[in-house]
LODO-632353 format. One record per residue: residue number from 0; residue in one letter; x, y, z of N, C-alpha, C, O in turn. Coordinates in pm, 1 decimal. Layout:
N
- NUM/a/X/Y/Z/X/Y/Z/X/Y/Z/X/Y/Z
...
END
This chain:
72
- 0/m/19663.4/11443.6/18667.4/19630.0/11575.8/18708.5/19745.4/11642.3/18781.7/19753.9/11765.0/18786.8
- 1/e/19833.1/11562.5/18837.6/19945.2/11619.4/18910.7/20075.9/11601.3/18834.9/20182.5/11594.7/18896.1
- 2/g/20069.0/11593.4/18704.9/20188.6/11585.1/18622.4/20239.4/11444.1/18599.6/20349.3/11427.0/18546.8
- 3/g/20163.3/11342.4/18637.6/20205.1/11204.3/18615.8/20182.9/11162.2/18471.2/20131.9/11238.4/18389.0
- 4/e/20222.2/11040.3/18443.1/20202.9/10986.3/18309.1/20053.9/10961.6/18284.2/19984.9/10908.8/18371.4
- 5/p/20004.0/10999.0/18167.0/19862.9/10973.0/18137.5/19836.9/10823.3/18122.0/19919.0/10750.4/18066.3
- 6/v/19723.7/10779.1/18171.0/19683.9/10639.3/18161.0/19564.8/10632.3/18067.3/19465.5/10702.6/18086.6
- 7/e/19574.6/10547.7/17966.0/19465.2/10532.1/17871.1/19402.0/10396.1/17889.2/19471.3/10294.6/17896.7
- 8/l/19269.9/10394.1/17896.2/19194.1/10270.7/17904.3/19134.1/10245.6/17767.1/19059.4/10329.6/17717.0
- 9/p/19164.7/10132.4/17704.9/19104.7/10104.2/17573.8/18952.6/10105.2/17583.2/18895.5/10055.0/17680.0
- 10/f/18888.5/10161.4/17484.2/18742.6/10174.8/17482.7/18673.7/10040.9/17501.0/18572.7/10032.9/17570.9
- 11/a/18725.7/9936.4/17440.2/18660.9/9805.2/17446.3/18660.7/9747.6/17587.2/18577.8/9661.4/17616.7
- 12/d/18750.4/9791.9/17676.1/18759.3/9737.1/17811.1/18680.6/9816.4/17914.6/18687.7/9784.7/18033.3
- 13/i/18606.1/9918.0/17873.5/18523.8/9994.2/17966.6/18408.7/9906.7/18013.3/18348.9/9835.0/17933.1
- 14/k/18377.1/9911.8/18141.9/18267.5/9833.8/18198.1/18141.0/9920.1/18202.7/18124.6/9999.5/18295.4
- 15/p/18050.9/9905.9/18103.9/17933.1/9992.7/18097.3/17824.3/9955.2/18197.6/17802.9/9838.1/18229.1
- 16/l/17756.6/10058.6/18246.4/17637.0/10045.7/18328.9/17535.8/10142.7/18269.6/17561.3/10263.0/18263.5
- 17/c/17422.5/10092.1/18226.3/17323.2/10175.3/18159.2/17190.1/10162.1/18231.0/17144.1/10051.3/18258.6
- 18/i/17128.0/10276.5/18261.3/16994.0/10277.6/18319.5/16902.8/10342.2/18216.2/16913.6/10461.7/18189.1
- 19/m/16812.4/10262.4/18158.5/16720.7/10313.3/18057.2/16583.7/10335.5/18118.6/16538.0/10257.3/18202.0
- 20/d/16519.6/10441.6/18077.0/16387.8/10477.4/18127.5/16287.9/10466.7/18013.4/16314.1/10513.1/17902.4
- 21/a/16172.7/10405.2/18041.3/16069.3/10391.3/17940.1/15933.8/10411.5/18005.4/15861.6/10315.1/18030.9
- 22/g/15899.4/10535.7/18032.2/15772.1/10564.5/18097.4/15774.6/10524.0/18242.9/15856.4/10574.8/18319.6
- 23/s/15685.8/10432.7/18283.2/15683.4/10387.1/18422.1/15767.0/10261.4/18441.9/15772.5/10207.7/18552.5
- 24/q/15831.1/10214.5/18337.8/15918.8/10097.7/18344.2/16060.4/10139.8/18307.3/16083.9/10254.3/18268.7
- 25/g/16153.2/10048.1/18319.1/16290.5/10076.7/18281.0/16372.0/9949.1/18278.8/16318.8/9840.3/18300.8
- 26/m/16500.9/9962.4/18252.4/16589.2/9847.9/18246.1/16729.2/9891.2/18284.0/16775.2/9997.7/18242.9
- 27/i/16796.4/9809.5/18361.6/16936.6/9833.1/18395.5/17017.4/9726.4/18324.3/16984.9/9607.9/18331.1
- 28/i/17123.0/9768.6/18255.9/17209.8/9677.0/18182.6/17351.3/9692.4/18236.9/17403.9/9803.4/18244.8
- 29/v/17412.6/9580.1/18274.3/17549.2/9577.8/18325.1/17627.6/9480.5/18238.4/17585.7/9366.4/18219.1
- 30/l/17741.7/9525.3/18185.9/17827.5/9441.7/18102.1/17969.5/9444.9/18157.3/18007.2/9539.9/18225.9
- 31/d/18048.9/9341.3/18127.8/18187.2/9344.0/18173.4/18280.0/9413.1/18073.2/18389.7/9454.8/18110.4
- 32/r/18238.6/9425.8/17948.3/18311.9/9504.3/17848.8/18217.4/9546.4/17738.9/18110.1/9488.0/17723.1
- 33/v/18256.2/9647.7/17662.1/18167.6/9706.4/17562.4/18136.7/9609.2/17448.8/18020.4/9591.3/17412.9
- 34/f/18238.1/9547.3/17392.7/18220.6/9460.6/17276.2/18234.7/9313.8/17314.1/18298.5/9280.8/17414.1
- 35/a/18174.7/9225.2/17233.5/18187.7/9081.6/17253.2/18331.5/9040.0/17222.4/18396.6/9107.9/17143.0
- 36/p/18383.1/8935.1/17279.1/18319.9/8840.4/17370.6/18313.8/8896.5/17512.4/18405.8/8963.8/17558.9
- 37/r/18203.1/8866.8/17579.2/18182.5/8912.8/17717.1/18173.1/8792.7/17810.0/18132.6/8683.9/17768.9
- 38/r/18210.9/8813.4/17935.4/18193.3/8708.2/18035.5/18052.4/8712.8/18091.3/17995.3/8608.1/18121.8
- 39/y/17994.4/8832.4/18105.6/17858.3/8841.0/18156.3/17785.5/8961.2/18098.8/17845.1/9064.2/18067.2
- 40/e/17653.9/8944.3/18086.3/17561.0/9049.2/18044.3/17440.2/9036.0/18136.0/17374.9/8931.6/18137.6
- 41/i/17409.8/9140.2/18211.9/17297.1/9135.0/18303.3/17196.6/9241.7/18261.8/17231.3/9359.4/18251.2
- 42/m/17072.0/9200.7/18238.4/16964.3/9293.4/18205.8/16852.9/9274.1/18306.9/16797.7/9164.8/18319.5
- 43/i/16819.7/9381.6/18379.8/16721.8/9373.5/18487.1/16609.0/9473.2/18458.3/16626.9/9593.2/18479.0
- 44/p/16493.1/9425.4/18411.0/16380.8/9516.1/18386.8/16297.2/9535.1/18512.6/16301.7/9452.9/18604.1
- 45/g/16221.5/9643.1/18516.7/16128.8/9663.3/18627.4/16104.3/9809.8/18655.7/16177.8/9896.2/18607.9
- 46/p/16001.4/9837.9/18733.1/15966.9/9977.1/18764.1/16071.1/10044.3/18852.5/16085.3/10166.4/18846.1
- 47/w/16144.9/9969.6/18934.9/16244.8/10030.4/19022.5/16361.4/10089.6/18943.7/16428.1/10180.4/18993.2
- 48/s/16387.8/10040.7/18822.5/16493.1/10101.8/18741.6/16450.2/10240.6/18694.6/16534.9/10327.4/18673.7
- 49/h/16320.3/10262.4/18677.8/16269.0/10396.0/18647.9/16298.1/10489.7/18765.5/16336.9/10604.7/18745.1
- 50/w/16279.6/10440.7/18887.9/16307.8/10521.9/19007.5/16457.5/10549.5/19019.8/16497.4/10657.9/19062.1
- 51/a/16540.7/10451.2/18982.9/16686.0/10471.1/18987.1/16727.4/10580.4/18889.1/16815.1/10661.4/18919.4
- 52/k/16665.1/10582.7/18773.0/16693.6/10686.6/18673.2/16653.6/10824.6/18725.7/16728.1/10921.1/18708.6
- 53/l/16538.2/10834.7/18788.5/16495.0/10962.5/18845.1/16587.8/11007.5/18957.6/16620.0/11125.9/18966.6
- 54/a/16631.1/10915.7/19043.1/16721.9/10949.6/19152.4/16855.3/10998.8/19098.3/16910.8/11095.9/19149.7
- 55/f/16907.9/10932.2/18994.1/17033.8/10976.1/18935.5/17019.3/11113.7/18871.6/17109.4/11196.8/18882.4
- 56/e/16907.5/11138.1/18805.7/16883.3/11268.4/18743.3/16881.7/11379.0/18848.2/16942.2/11484.3/18827.5
- 57/k/16813.6/11356.8/18960.5/16809.2/11456.5/19068.0/16948.3/11481.4/19125.7/16986.2/11596.1/19149.4
- 58/y/17024.1/11374.9/19148.2/17160.2/11386.4/19200.2/17248.0/11466.6/19103.9/17317.7/11559.3/19145.4
- 59/y/17244.4/11431.0/18976.1/17328.3/11495.5/18875.9/17293.1/11643.4/18860.3/17382.6/11727.9/18857.5
- 60/m/17165.1/11675.6/18850.1/17123.9/11814.6/18831.2/17155.2/11900.2/18953.9/17195.2/12015.7/18939.1
- 61/t/17138.0/11846.5/19073.9/17172.9/11919.6/19195.7/17322.0/11945.5/19202.0/17365.0/12055.3/19237.5
- 62/r/17399.8/11846.4/19168.4/17546.0/11858.1/19167.2/17592.1/11966.7/19070.2/17678.8/12047.2/19104.3
- 63/m/17535.7/11969.6/18951.5/17574.8/12070.6/18852.9/17525.3/12209.8/18892.4/17595.6/12308.6/18870.6
- 64/k/17406.2/12218.7/18949.6/17349.6/12347.6/18988.0/17434.9/12416.3/19094.1/17448.8/12538.7/19093.3
- 65/h/17491.9/12338.3/19185.1/17570.6/12393.4/19294.6/17720.9/12389.9/19268.5/17799.7/12417.3/19359.0
- 66/g/17761.4/12356.8/19146.5/17902.8/12357.2/19109.2/17986.1/12252.3/19176.9/18104.4/12274.8/19202.5
- 67/m/17927.7/12137.1/19207.1/18001.3/12029.4/19273.8/18040.3/11921.5/19173.5/18009.7/11803.9/19193.0
- 68/a/18107.0/11961.3/19067.6/18142.9/11867.9/18961.6/18249.9/11768.7/19004.4/18273.6/11670.1/18934.7
- 69/y/18315.0/11792.7/19117.7/18420.1/11703.7/19164.6/18365.2/11577.9/19231.0/18441.6/11484.6/19255.6
- 70/l/18235.1/11571.9/19261.0/18177.0/11452.8/19320.9/18166.5/11342.3/19217.6/18158.1/11369.6/19097.9
- 71/p/18166.9/11214.6/19263.7/18156.6/11103.2/19167.5/18021.6/11095.2/19101.9/17998.3/11007.1/19019.2
END
């Protein structure tokens, strides 16, 4: 952003975090890389992942509504 050299991260090395919502239940999936072989795959089901999805949605929509796109 300040005129430095661009840094590219290969797609396969991205560390995904996914929060899926399914009604009153949900699942959080954490991986160490997108494609196999992986060192770890964590899948955590439960109703609290549904609440995490709702909390993220509220955070994201509030951030966009007030023009605070610079927040993480």
